[in-house]
C-alpha positions in Angstrom: 154.6 148.2 -11.7 155.7 150.8 -14.3 158.4 152.2 -11.9 159.8 148.7 -11.4 160.0 148.2 -15.1 161.7 151.5 -15.6 164.2 150.7 -12.9 164.9 147.3 -14.4 165.6 148.9 -17.8 167.9 151.5 -16.3 169.9 148.9 -14.4 170.1 146.7 -17.5 171.3 149.6 -19.6 174.0 150.5 -17.1 175.2 146.9 -16.9 175.4 146.7 -20.7 177.4 149.9 -20.9 179.8 148.6 -18.2 180.2 145.3 -20.2 180.9 147.1 -23.4 183.5 149.3 -21.8 185.3 146.4 -20.2 185.2 144.5 -23.5 186.7 147.5 -25.4 189.4 147.9 -22.8 190.3 144.2 -23.0 190.6 144.3 -26.8 192.8 147.4 -26.6 195.2 145.6 -24.3 195.3 142.6 -26.6 196.0 144.7 -29.8 198.5 147.2 -28.3 200.0 145.1 -25.5 200.3 146.2 -21.9 201.2 149.8 -21.3 204.8 150.4 -20.3 205.6 151.7 -16.9 206.7 155.3 -16.6 210.5 155.8 -16.6 212.2 157.0 -13.4 213.3 160.6 -13.3 216.9 161.0 -14.2 219.0 163.7 -12.5 218.9 165.9 -15.7 215.0 165.8 -15.7 214.7 167.0 -12.2 213.9 170.7 -11.6 216.8 172.9 -10.5 217.1 173.3 -6.7 217.7 177.0 -6.6 215.8 179.0 -9.2 217.1 182.3 -10.4 215.0 185.2 -9.2 212.9 186.9 -11.8 214.3 190.3 -11.1 217.8 189.1 -11.8 216.6 187.5 -15.1 214.8 190.7 -16.2 217.9 192.8 -15.3 219.9 190.6 -17.7 217.6 191.4 -20.7 218.8 194.4 -22.7 216.4 196.1 -25.1 217.4 197.5 -28.5 215.6 200.8 -28.9 217.0 201.6 -32.3 214.4 201.8 -35.0 216.8 201.3 -37.9 215.6 204.2 -40.0 216.3 207.9 -39.5 213.3 210.0 -40.4 214.1 212.5 -43.1 212.6 216.0 -43.1 210.7 215.5 -46.4 209.0 212.3 -45.4 208.0 213.9 -42.1 206.6 217.0 -43.9 204.5 214.8 -46.3 203.2 212.8 -43.3 202.2 216.0 -41.5 200.4 217.3 -44.6 198.5 214.1 -45.1 197.5 214.1 -41.4 196.3 217.7 -41.7 194.2 216.9 -44.8 192.6 213.9 -43.0 191.8 216.1 -40.1 190.2 218.7 -42.3 188.3 216.0 -44.2 186.8 214.7 -41.0 185.7 218.1 -39.8 186.2 217.7 -36.1 184.6 221.1 -35.4 181.3 219.7 -36.7 181.8 216.5 -34.5 182.1 214.2 -37.5 184.5 211.4 -38.0 
């Protein structure tokens, strides 16, 4: 008897959910109107017939390797001194960092 009651409750709950979903869908159609059909594809929206190979595309890309600043000797010397001081501070011969 308990199984029959549980089954009846589950079926009733599912029917109620279906009814609520249908009701909400119907209300949405009334407030927003029917959905427009999808437009047909125009010739400009269609994909190209012959795609350009990726190698040809990559060959057309030119990289600019200039950095924009020329390193001067004084700045390089200061940088090397700072790196040396940092190395000494970390004491790599003692395996510290």
